[in-house]
SEDRENKOL-59238 format. One record per residue (C-alpha): residue in three letters; x, y, z. Coordinates in steps of 0.001 Angstrom, whole numbers, plus 500000, padded with zeros to 6 digits. Layout:
REM SEDRENKOL-59238
<kollum resn="Ala" east="X" north="Y" up="Z"/>
...
REM end
This chain:
REM SEDRENKOL-59238
<kollum resn="Unk" east="384235" north="405374" up="219899"/>
<kollum resn="Unk" east="381821" north="402436" up="219703"/>
<kollum resn="Unk" east="382738" north="399529" up="217430"/>
<kollum resn="Unk" east="380748" north="396547" up="216190"/>
<kollum resn="Unk" east="383199" north="393669" up="215645"/>
<kollum resn="Unk" east="381533" north="390997" up="213522"/>
<kollum resn="Unk" east="383265" north="387668" up="214101"/>
<kollum resn="Unk" east="385425" north="389435" up="216656"/>
<kollum resn="Unk" east="386198" north="386272" up="218625"/>
<kollum resn="Unk" east="387789" north="384360" up="215718"/>
<kollum resn="Unk" east="391490" north="383920" up="214961"/>
<kollum resn="Unk" east="391797" north="387194" up="213065"/>
<kollum resn="Unk" east="389256" north="389276" up="214950"/>
<kollum resn="Unk" east="390196" north="388312" up="218511"/>
<kollum resn="Unk" east="393635" north="389940" up="218469"/>
<kollum resn="Unk" east="392136" north="393044" up="216881"/>
<kollum resn="Unk" east="389468" north="393324" up="219581"/>
<kollum resn="Unk" east="391970" north="392759" up="222400"/>
<kollum resn="Unk" east="394062" north="395566" up="220931"/>
<kollum resn="Unk" east="391147" north="397921" up="220288"/>
<kollum resn="Unk" east="389914" north="397852" up="223891"/>
<kollum resn="Unk" east="393325" north="399120" up="225020"/>
<kollum resn="Unk" east="392815" north="402403" up="223126"/>
<kollum resn="Unk" east="391704" north="405250" up="225387"/>
<kollum resn="Unk" east="389206" north="406580" up="222863"/>
<kollum resn="Unk" east="387468" north="403215" up="222406"/>
<kollum resn="Unk" east="384445" north="403179" up="224693"/>
<kollum resn="Unk" east="382881" north="399860" up="223706"/>
<kollum resn="Unk" east="383415" north="396917" up="221356"/>
<kollum resn="Unk" east="380396" north="394747" up="220611"/>
<kollum resn="Unk" east="381618" north="391269" up="219657"/>
<kollum resn="Unk" east="378851" north="389796" up="217499"/>
<kollum resn="Unk" east="379138" north="386188" up="216414"/>
<kollum resn="Unk" east="376820" north="383392" up="215334"/>
<kollum resn="Unk" east="378458" north="381297" up="218085"/>
<kollum resn="Unk" east="377365" north="383046" up="221282"/>
<kollum resn="Unk" east="379235" north="380619" up="223518"/>
<kollum resn="Unk" east="382508" north="381394" up="221730"/>
<kollum resn="Unk" east="381888" north="385134" up="222091"/>
<kollum resn="Unk" east="381111" north="384796" up="225794"/>
<kollum resn="Unk" east="384198" north="382642" up="226372"/>
<kollum resn="Unk" east="386326" north="385218" up="224564"/>
<kollum resn="Unk" east="384953" north="388044" up="226720"/>
<kollum resn="Unk" east="385601" north="386065" up="229889"/>
<kollum resn="Unk" east="389170" north="385360" up="228769"/>
<kollum resn="Unk" east="389930" north="389015" up="228025"/>
<kollum resn="Unk" east="388311" north="390284" up="231213"/>
<kollum resn="Unk" east="387626" north="393670" up="229586"/>
<kollum resn="Unk" east="384506" north="395551" up="230677"/>
<kollum resn="Unk" east="384603" north="397397" up="227346"/>
<kollum resn="Unk" east="383485" north="394225" up="225537"/>
<kollum resn="Unk" east="379847" north="393334" up="225029"/>
<kollum resn="Unk" east="378727" north="390169" up="223253"/>
<kollum resn="Unk" east="375798" north="389470" up="220979"/>
<kollum resn="Unk" east="374628" north="386482" up="218964"/>
<kollum resn="Unk" east="374264" north="387449" up="215322"/>
<kollum resn="Unk" east="373977" north="385794" up="211929"/>
<kollum resn="Unk" east="375302" north="388324" up="209405"/>
<kollum resn="Unk" east="372898" north="386927" up="206797"/>
<kollum resn="Unk" east="369956" north="388049" up="208964"/>
<kollum resn="Unk" east="369595" north="391491" up="207387"/>
<kollum resn="Unk" east="367184" north="392888" up="209953"/>
<kollum resn="Unk" east="369265" north="391770" up="212922"/>
<kollum resn="Unk" east="372454" north="392966" up="211245"/>
<kollum resn="Unk" east="371120" north="396467" up="210653"/>
<kollum resn="Unk" east="369780" north="396622" up="214209"/>
<kollum resn="Unk" east="373244" north="395741" up="215527"/>
<kollum resn="Unk" east="374733" north="398637" up="213559"/>
<kollum resn="Unk" east="372626" north="401237" up="215334"/>
<kollum resn="Unk" east="374556" north="403707" up="217466"/>
<kollum resn="Unk" east="378043" north="402449" up="216614"/>
<kollum resn="Unk" east="380725" north="404526" up="214945"/>
<kollum resn="Unk" east="382507" north="401797" up="212966"/>
<kollum resn="Unk" east="381627" north="398301" up="211800"/>
<kollum resn="Unk" east="384681" north="395996" up="211732"/>
<kollum resn="Unk" east="383952" north="392833" up="209747"/>
<kollum resn="Unk" east="386056" north="389697" up="210361"/>
<kollum resn="Unk" east="383511" north="387162" up="209051"/>
<kollum resn="Unk" east="384850" north="385005" up="206237"/>
<kollum resn="Unk" east="384943" north="383669" up="203665"/>
<kollum resn="Unk" east="384394" north="387104" up="202214"/>
<kollum resn="Unk" east="383283" north="385863" up="198806"/>
<kollum resn="Unk" east="380178" north="384775" up="200735"/>
<kollum resn="Unk" east="379745" north="387393" up="203446"/>
<kollum resn="Unk" east="381319" north="390729" up="202414"/>
<kollum resn="Unk" east="378562" north="392116" up="200179"/>
<kollum resn="Unk" east="375559" north="391778" up="202533"/>
<kollum resn="Unk" east="377469" north="393407" up="205389"/>
<kollum resn="Unk" east="378705" north="396319" up="203254"/>
<kollum resn="Unk" east="375185" north="396827" up="201894"/>
<kollum resn="Unk" east="373780" north="396963" up="205434"/>
<kollum resn="Unk" east="376490" north="399408" up="206573"/>
<kollum resn="Unk" east="375757" north="401804" up="203716"/>
<kollum resn="Unk" east="372021" north="401620" up="204331"/>
<kollum resn="Unk" east="372649" north="402207" up="208048"/>
<kollum resn="Unk" east="374992" north="405167" up="207330"/>
<kollum resn="Unk" east="377838" north="403707" up="209391"/>
<kollum resn="Unk" east="381509" north="403594" up="208415"/>
<kollum resn="Unk" east="382960" north="400173" up="207692"/>
<kollum resn="Unk" east="386308" north="398324" up="207727"/>
<kollum resn="Unk" east="386983" north="394695" up="206823"/>
<kollum resn="Unk" east="389832" north="392295" up="206075"/>
<kollum resn="Unk" east="388335" north="390999" up="202814"/>
<kollum resn="Unk" east="390986" north="388976" up="201004"/>
<kollum resn="Unk" east="388869" north="387711" up="198107"/>
<kollum resn="Unk" east="389203" north="389386" up="194714"/>
<kollum resn="Unk" east="385698" north="388946" up="193269"/>
<kollum resn="Unk" east="383732" north="390673" up="196074"/>
<kollum resn="Unk" east="386380" north="393394" up="196314"/>
<kollum resn="Unk" east="385961" north="394310" up="192648"/>
<kollum resn="Unk" east="382175" north="394059" up="192866"/>
<kollum resn="Unk" east="381989" north="396323" up="195894"/>
<kollum resn="Unk" east="384370" north="398896" up="194408"/>
<kollum resn="Unk" east="382443" north="398987" up="191134"/>
<kollum resn="Unk" east="378844" north="398669" up="192318"/>
<kollum resn="Unk" east="378686" north="400268" up="195776"/>
<kollum resn="Unk" east="380979" north="403296" up="195548"/>
<kollum resn="Unk" east="378236" north="405677" up="194371"/>
<kollum resn="Unk" east="375773" north="404556" up="197046"/>
<kollum resn="Unk" east="378379" north="404894" up="199804"/>
<kollum resn="Unk" east="379393" north="408339" up="198557"/>
<kollum resn="Unk" east="375774" north="409489" up="198489"/>
<kollum resn="Unk" east="375225" north="408138" up="202016"/>
<kollum resn="Unk" east="378359" north="409910" up="203263"/>
<kollum resn="Unk" east="379877" north="406595" up="204326"/>
<kollum resn="Unk" east="383500" north="405448" up="204160"/>
<kollum resn="Unk" east="383939" north="401766" up="203262"/>
<kollum resn="Unk" east="387491" north="400445" up="203654"/>
<kollum resn="Unk" east="388027" north="397008" up="202107"/>
<kollum resn="Unk" east="390871" north="394590" up="202777"/>
<kollum resn="Unk" east="392572" north="396217" up="205783"/>
<kollum resn="Unk" east="394403" north="393078" up="206941"/>
<kollum resn="Unk" east="397867" north="391767" up="206125"/>
<kollum resn="Unk" east="397459" north="390862" up="202448"/>
<kollum resn="Unk" east="395587" north="392827" up="201348"/>
<kollum resn="Unk" east="395950" north="395781" up="203672"/>
<kollum resn="Unk" east="399464" north="396063" up="205032"/>
<kollum resn="Unk" east="400784" north="394945" up="201640"/>
<kollum resn="Unk" east="398852" north="397716" up="199861"/>
<kollum resn="Unk" east="400184" north="400321" up="202256"/>
<kollum resn="Unk" east="403753" north="399033" up="201854"/>
<kollum resn="Unk" east="403351" north="399475" up="198091"/>
<kollum resn="Unk" east="401884" north="402959" up="198640"/>
<kollum resn="Unk" east="404786" north="403907" up="200936"/>
<kollum resn="Unk" east="407338" north="402843" up="198337"/>
<kollum resn="Unk" east="405448" north="404312" up="195382"/>
<kollum resn="Unk" east="405291" north="407705" up="197086"/>
<kollum resn="Unk" east="409099" north="407771" up="197060"/>
<kollum resn="Unk" east="409302" north="407323" up="193288"/>
<kollum resn="Unk" east="408823" north="409689" up="190387"/>
<kollum resn="Unk" east="407448" north="406852" up="188286"/>
<kollum resn="Unk" east="406384" north="403333" up="189255"/>
<kollum resn="Unk" east="407120" north="400448" up="186934"/>
<kollum resn="Unk" east="406091" north="397392" up="188939"/>
<kollum resn="Unk" east="404818" north="396428" up="192370"/>
<kollum resn="Unk" east="405365" north="392820" up="193429"/>
<kollum resn="Unk" east="403791" north="391363" up="196568"/>
<kollum resn="Unk" east="404895" north="388135" up="198244"/>
<kollum resn="Unk" east="403509" north="386387" up="201306"/>
<kollum resn="Unk" east="403991" north="383059" up="203047"/>
<kollum resn="Unk" east="401751" north="381613" up="205778"/>
<kollum resn="Unk" east="403099" north="378419" up="207306"/>
<kollum resn="Unk" east="400582" north="375666" up="208018"/>
<kollum resn="Unk" east="401642" north="375849" up="211673"/>
<kollum resn="Unk" east="400396" north="379452" up="211811"/>
<kollum resn="Unk" east="396808" north="378428" up="211008"/>
<kollum resn="Unk" east="395019" north="377957" up="214317"/>
<kollum resn="Unk" east="391528" north="377103" up="213062"/>
<kollum resn="Unk" east="390513" north="373639" up="214273"/>
<kollum resn="Unk" east="388246" north="372153" up="211610"/>
<kollum resn="Unk" east="388510" north="368735" up="213210"/>
<kollum resn="Unk" east="386367" north="369973" up="216104"/>
<kollum resn="Unk" east="384069" north="372095" up="213925"/>
<kollum resn="Unk" east="384076" north="371564" up="210169"/>
<kollum resn="Unk" east="381784" north="374576" up="209726"/>
<kollum resn="Unk" east="384607" north="376772" up="211074"/>
<kollum resn="Unk" east="386575" north="376423" up="207866"/>
<kollum resn="Unk" east="386643" north="379880" up="206299"/>
<kollum resn="Unk" east="390434" north="380049" up="206102"/>
<kollum resn="Unk" east="390597" north="376656" up="204391"/>
<kollum resn="Unk" east="387860" north="377622" up="201940"/>
<kollum resn="Unk" east="389879" north="380711" up="201148"/>
<kollum resn="Unk" east="393081" north="378680" up="200720"/>
<kollum resn="Unk" east="391364" north="376455" up="198169"/>
<kollum resn="Unk" east="390163" north="379535" up="196280"/>
<kollum resn="Unk" east="393663" north="381017" up="196339"/>
<kollum resn="Unk" east="395739" north="378117" up="195179"/>
<kollum resn="Unk" east="393321" north="376095" up="193095"/>
<kollum resn="Unk" east="391142" north="378691" up="191414"/>
<kollum resn="Unk" east="392033" north="381525" up="189054"/>
<kollum resn="Unk" east="394268" north="384458" up="189921"/>
<kollum resn="Unk" east="393714" north="387969" up="188535"/>
<kollum resn="Unk" east="397030" north="389750" up="187943"/>
<kollum resn="Unk" east="398060" north="393022" up="186250"/>
<kollum resn="Unk" east="400867" north="392530" up="183730"/>
<kollum resn="Unk" east="402083" north="394818" up="180919"/>
<kollum resn="Unk" east="399386" north="397348" up="181776"/>
<kollum resn="Unk" east="396531" north="394869" up="181407"/>
<kollum resn="Unk" east="394498" north="392650" up="183687"/>
<kollum resn="Unk" east="394919" north="388958" up="183004"/>
<kollum resn="Unk" east="393538" north="385815" up="184590"/>
<kollum resn="Unk" east="396076" north="383087" up="185341"/>
<kollum resn="Unk" east="395702" north="379689" up="186999"/>
<kollum resn="Unk" east="396109" north="379853" up="190770"/>
<kollum resn="Unk" east="399264" north="378014" up="191738"/>
<kollum resn="Unk" east="401045" north="378837" up="188473"/>
<kollum resn="Unk" east="404078" north="381084" up="187961"/>
<kollum resn="Unk" east="406379" north="379197" up="190350"/>
<kollum resn="Unk" east="409109" north="381455" up="191723"/>
<kollum resn="Unk" east="411717" north="381013" up="194439"/>
<kollum resn="Unk" east="411081" north="383889" up="196836"/>
<kollum resn="Unk" east="413435" north="384784" up="199683"/>
<kollum resn="Unk" east="411462" north="385661" up="202818"/>
<kollum resn="Unk" east="413044" north="387337" up="205838"/>
<kollum resn="Unk" east="411796" north="384871" up="208434"/>
<kollum resn="Unk" east="410802" north="381686" up="206561"/>
<kollum resn="Unk" east="413708" north="381732" up="204126"/>
<kollum resn="Unk" east="413370" north="380540" up="200534"/>
<kollum resn="Unk" east="409905" north="379301" up="199608"/>
<kollum resn="Unk" east="408058" north="378357" up="196433"/>
<kollum resn="Unk" east="405657" north="381214" up="195650"/>
<kollum resn="Unk" east="402787" north="381079" up="193158"/>
<kollum resn="Unk" east="400236" north="383395" up="191603"/>
<kollum resn="Unk" east="397294" north="383608" up="193988"/>
<kollum resn="Unk" east="393897" north="385259" up="193904"/>
<kollum resn="Unk" east="394329" north="388212" up="196249"/>
<kollum resn="Unk" east="392848" north="391672" up="195604"/>
<kollum resn="Unk" east="396011" north="393796" up="195342"/>
<kollum resn="Unk" east="396489" north="393372" up="191563"/>
<kollum resn="Unk" east="392846" north="394382" up="191130"/>
<kollum resn="Unk" east="392991" north="397491" up="193344"/>
<kollum resn="Unk" east="396495" north="398981" up="193212"/>
<kollum resn="Unk" east="396314" north="399928" up="189488"/>
<kollum resn="Unk" east="393203" north="401994" up="190314"/>
<kollum resn="Unk" east="395262" north="404332" up="192471"/>
<kollum resn="Unk" east="398913" north="403879" up="191424"/>
<kollum resn="Unk" east="400037" north="404061" up="187797"/>
<kollum resn="Unk" east="402173" north="400970" up="187215"/>
<kollum resn="Unk" east="402773" north="398517" up="184396"/>
<kollum resn="Unk" east="402794" north="395429" up="186582"/>
<kollum resn="Unk" east="401171" north="394462" up="189889"/>
<kollum resn="Unk" east="401300" north="390820" up="190992"/>
<kollum resn="Unk" east="400641" north="388812" up="194123"/>
<kollum resn="Unk" east="402417" north="385541" up="194817"/>
<kollum resn="Unk" east="401936" north="383485" up="197948"/>
<kollum resn="Unk" east="402326" north="380082" up="199512"/>
<kollum resn="Unk" east="401234" north="377992" up="202465"/>
<kollum resn="Unk" east="404243" north="375805" up="203349"/>
<kollum resn="Unk" east="403057" north="372486" up="204705"/>
<kollum resn="Unk" east="399745" north="372683" up="202849"/>
<kollum resn="Unk" east="400455" north="373734" up="199250"/>
<kollum resn="Unk" east="400928" north="370244" up="197858"/>
<kollum resn="Unk" east="397706" north="369049" up="199502"/>
<kollum resn="Unk" east="395800" north="371957" up="197961"/>
<kollum resn="Unk" east="397251" north="371199" up="194534"/>
<kollum resn="Unk" east="396250" north="367562" up="194954"/>
<kollum resn="Unk" east="392672" north="368539" up="195763"/>
<kollum resn="Unk" east="392667" north="370768" up="192698"/>
<kollum resn="Unk" east="393912" north="367954" up="190486"/>
<kollum resn="Unk" east="391144" north="365708" up="191832"/>
<kollum resn="Unk" east="388538" north="368285" up="190805"/>
<kollum resn="Unk" east="387649" north="369137" up="194404"/>
<kollum resn="Unk" east="388452" north="372840" up="194262"/>
<kollum resn="Unk" east="385319" north="373981" up="192451"/>
<kollum resn="Unk" east="381863" north="374984" up="193624"/>
<kollum resn="Unk" east="380303" north="372457" up="191254"/>
<kollum resn="Unk" east="378097" north="369782" up="192745"/>
<kollum resn="Unk" east="379042" north="366124" up="192840"/>
<kollum resn="Unk" east="377249" north="362992" up="193956"/>
<kollum resn="Unk" east="378588" north="361161" up="197020"/>
<kollum resn="Unk" east="376655" north="357968" up="197807"/>
<kollum resn="Unk" east="373508" north="359460" up="196361"/>
<kollum resn="Unk" east="373909" north="362835" up="198090"/>
<kollum resn="Unk" east="374546" north="366079" up="196198"/>
<kollum resn="Unk" east="377510" north="367952" up="197629"/>
<kollum resn="Unk" east="379646" north="370899" up="196582"/>
<kollum resn="Unk" east="383059" north="369667" up="195487"/>
<kollum resn="Unk" east="384891" north="372165" up="197696"/>
<kollum resn="Unk" east="382920" north="370914" up="200727"/>
<kollum resn="Unk" east="384337" north="367465" up="200038"/>
<kollum resn="Unk" east="387792" north="369064" up="199962"/>
<kollum resn="Unk" east="387146" north="370651" up="203372"/>
<kollum resn="Unk" east="386125" north="367246" up="204749"/>
<kollum resn="Unk" east="389341" north="365733" up="203360"/>
<kollum resn="Unk" east="391400" north="368503" up="204982"/>
<kollum resn="Unk" east="389625" north="367930" up="208309"/>
<kollum resn="Unk" east="390375" north="364212" up="208102"/>
<kollum resn="Unk" east="394024" north="364825" up="207245"/>
<kollum resn="Unk" east="394267" north="367256" up="210142"/>
<kollum resn="Unk" east="392859" north="364576" up="212435"/>
<kollum resn="Unk" east="395128" north="361704" up="211422"/>
<kollum resn="Unk" east="398374" north="363468" up="210465"/>
<kollum resn="Unk" east="401258" north="364278" up="212751"/>
<kollum resn="Unk" east="401965" north="368022" up="212715"/>
<kollum resn="Unk" east="405200" north="369198" up="211146"/>
<kollum resn="Unk" east="407567" north="370121" up="214008"/>
<kollum resn="Unk" east="407997" north="373863" up="214465"/>
<kollum resn="Unk" east="411744" north="373310" up="214289"/>
<kollum resn="Unk" east="411171" north="372462" up="210618"/>
<kollum resn="Unk" east="408243" north="374818" up="209944"/>
<kollum resn="Unk" east="407931" north="377740" up="212382"/>
<kollum resn="Unk" east="404546" north="379246" up="213181"/>
<kollum resn="Unk" east="405163" north="382349" up="211115"/>
<kollum resn="Unk" east="403661" north="384513" up="208394"/>
<kollum resn="Unk" east="406021" north="386495" up="206193"/>
<kollum resn="Unk" east="405265" north="389339" up="203793"/>
<kollum resn="Unk" east="407359" north="391626" up="201650"/>
<kollum resn="Unk" east="406887" north="393948" up="198693"/>
<kollum resn="Unk" east="409242" north="395071" up="195946"/>
<kollum resn="Unk" east="408392" north="398281" up="194092"/>
<kollum resn="Unk" east="410591" north="399262" up="191163"/>
<kollum resn="Unk" east="410601" north="402584" up="189374"/>
<kollum resn="Unk" east="412469" north="405777" up="188562"/>
<kollum resn="Unk" east="413749" north="408383" up="190989"/>
<kollum resn="Unk" east="416023" north="411279" up="190069"/>
<kollum resn="Unk" east="416820" north="409662" up="186729"/>
<kollum resn="Unk" east="417810" north="406321" up="188287"/>
<kollum resn="Unk" east="415958" north="403006" up="188367"/>
<kollum resn="Unk" east="415685" north="401697" up="191915"/>
<kollum resn="Unk" east="413928" north="398905" up="193774"/>
<kollum resn="Unk" east="412423" north="399569" up="197201"/>
<kollum resn="Unk" east="411865" north="396397" up="199212"/>
<kollum resn="Unk" east="409766" north="396534" up="202387"/>
<kollum resn="Unk" east="409573" north="393616" up="204838"/>
<kollum resn="Unk" east="406992" north="393345" up="207616"/>
<kollum resn="Unk" east="408626" north="392158" up="210841"/>
<kollum resn="Unk" east="407588" north="392064" up="214482"/>
<kollum resn="Unk" east="409130" north="393359" up="217682"/>
<kollum resn="Unk" east="407650" north="390297" up="219425"/>
<kollum resn="Unk" east="409596" north="387609" up="217533"/>
<kollum resn="Unk" east="408456" north="385911" up="214350"/>
<kollum resn="Unk" east="405617" north="387744" up="212594"/>
<kollum resn="Unk" east="402279" north="385915" up="212855"/>
<kollum resn="Unk" east="399225" north="385995" up="210608"/>
<kollum resn="Unk" east="396784" north="387059" up="213316"/>
<kollum resn="Unk" east="399185" north="389775" up="214456"/>
<kollum resn="Unk" east="399845" north="391323" up="211035"/>
<kollum resn="Unk" east="396179" north="391061" up="210099"/>
<kollum resn="Unk" east="394814" north="392176" up="213443"/>
<kollum resn="Unk" east="396972" north="395226" up="214059"/>
<kollum resn="Unk" east="396539" north="396458" up="210489"/>
<kollum resn="Unk" east="392784" north="396197" up="210948"/>
<kollum resn="Unk" east="393055" north="397986" up="214303"/>
<kollum resn="Unk" east="394854" north="400931" up="212724"/>
<kollum resn="Unk" east="392218" north="401112" up="209976"/>
<kollum resn="Unk" east="389366" north="401036" up="212498"/>
<kollum resn="Unk" east="390964" north="403643" up="214765"/>
<kollum resn="Unk" east="391734" north="405966" up="211842"/>
<kollum resn="Unk" east="388154" north="405558" up="210650"/>
<kollum resn="Unk" east="386695" north="406263" up="214092"/>
<kollum resn="Unk" east="388989" north="409250" up="214634"/>
<kollum resn="Unk" east="387930" north="410906" up="211393"/>
<kollum resn="Unk" east="391325" north="410355" up="209745"/>
<kollum resn="Unk" east="389689" north="408669" up="206739"/>
<kollum resn="Unk" east="387903" north="411498" up="204978"/>
<kollum resn="Unk" east="387147" north="409965" up="201576"/>
<kollum resn="Unk" east="383529" north="408903" up="201149"/>
<kollum resn="Unk" east="382772" north="405849" up="199050"/>
<kollum resn="Unk" east="384285" north="402394" up="198709"/>
<kollum resn="Unk" east="388076" north="402192" up="198724"/>
<kollum resn="Unk" east="391025" north="399855" up="199040"/>
<kollum resn="Unk" east="393609" north="400978" up="201651"/>
<kollum resn="Unk" east="396044" north="402549" up="199188"/>
<kollum resn="Unk" east="393244" north="404779" up="197896"/>
<kollum resn="Unk" east="392163" north="406466" up="201128"/>
<kollum resn="Unk" east="394648" north="405865" up="203977"/>
<kollum resn="Unk" east="397377" north="408367" up="204854"/>
<kollum resn="Unk" east="400537" north="406186" up="204900"/>
<kollum resn="Unk" east="402392" north="408427" up="207355"/>
<kollum resn="Unk" east="399643" north="408117" up="209986"/>
<kollum resn="Unk" east="399170" north="404424" up="209249"/>
<kollum resn="Unk" east="402802" north="403400" up="209709"/>
<kollum resn="Unk" east="403321" north="405623" up="212753"/>
<kollum resn="Unk" east="400353" north="403967" up="214465"/>
<kollum resn="Unk" east="401426" north="400513" up="213289"/>
<kollum resn="Unk" east="404835" north="400950" up="214918"/>
<kollum resn="Unk" east="403210" north="401570" up="218304"/>
<kollum resn="Unk" east="401573" north="398129" up="218000"/>
<kollum resn="Unk" east="404807" north="396208" up="217491"/>
<kollum resn="Unk" east="405188" north="396105" up="213707"/>
<kollum resn="Unk" east="408564" north="396811" up="212166"/>
<kollum resn="Unk" east="408805" north="397790" up="208502"/>
<kollum resn="Unk" east="412320" north="397225" up="207212"/>
<kollum resn="Unk" east="413218" north="399132" up="204047"/>
<kollum resn="Unk" east="416023" north="398396" up="201596"/>
<kollum resn="Unk" east="416753" north="400454" up="198490"/>
<kollum resn="Unk" east="418892" north="399040" up="195690"/>
<kollum resn="Unk" east="419921" north="400397" up="192321"/>
<kollum resn="Unk" east="418658" north="398496" up="189276"/>
<kollum resn="Unk" east="420933" north="398618" up="186217"/>
<kollum resn="Unk" east="419114" north="399960" up="183160"/>
<kollum resn="Unk" east="418674" north="397410" up="180410"/>
<kollum resn="Unk" east="420873" north="397886" up="177384"/>
<kollum resn="Unk" east="418701" north="398613" up="174358"/>
REM end
């Protein structure tokens, strides 16, 4: 199996690549990145002779398509995906190569599902979107629970990424800010949710709820713009699908930037120069990162937590199935949950275990039994709890 890993030396992609090269049936992983020095340093650090490196700008269509020649799977880790997902998917379809990404932005996910499914089907290509932690693992946790029910009522997704689990250093390189751009979109933009059988758009950061996470404990969770509420109702009949998340140690800063009008893509004038408001927000975050003392890990562990609650009917009883994602290696981490989920998606794609042709979210094309069996071999633990829900008195 030959894999093209776009952005494979970044925080999310690097763990995935290190894991992929350990698979016996992976012959080669081409790590392609706009920063050749970073790719070369990553290869040297891993010491794997299965890794090749290549300098590549994913917006260079000709170079991108050339890089896709003679590989079995394209694995895309280049964010923010609202900027970079569509051109890479388009190139993969035109190159007739199967594709997996960790796209966690709602707008491009919906656009790709709606506008590229027919072309991918005709080309005989499988395009798997959002195979990370959330979305990705979260979708498959919902699928696993839903498959145990006769009827699904609601699927609720919760995640928490502590600020100490974000390793991107924007102080050293402000252009390396994809995760912060995404955070601004999540918490300060709009959030598509699915409530009472209808899609609705709510303010990001609204819907405050106290959520009890397994590792990080009780946290404030808010409606966020993640793709699960847009994709799960396509494949699972439910009345409600929501996604609430938080970034402890950063939420209040993001809300402050929103309140200052710095969360939009509108232009603003700064000393006579036209700038995008969100770029100003990134600069503010970089400055805060430079001058602020980090929160001690004793107060805020480097940890990313995720759980799902799926409620429905089984054998005439209303039950709630809660699934928590844990790790055999200590506290679950964002790069771990994202990376190993992507690895399983890439391996299943390369092994021919994804047979559906077209554009899909994970819950629409991935066999959950195979997925979770493979995930367990990579150190993930899925803890399941089933509780009875008293029926409401009419």
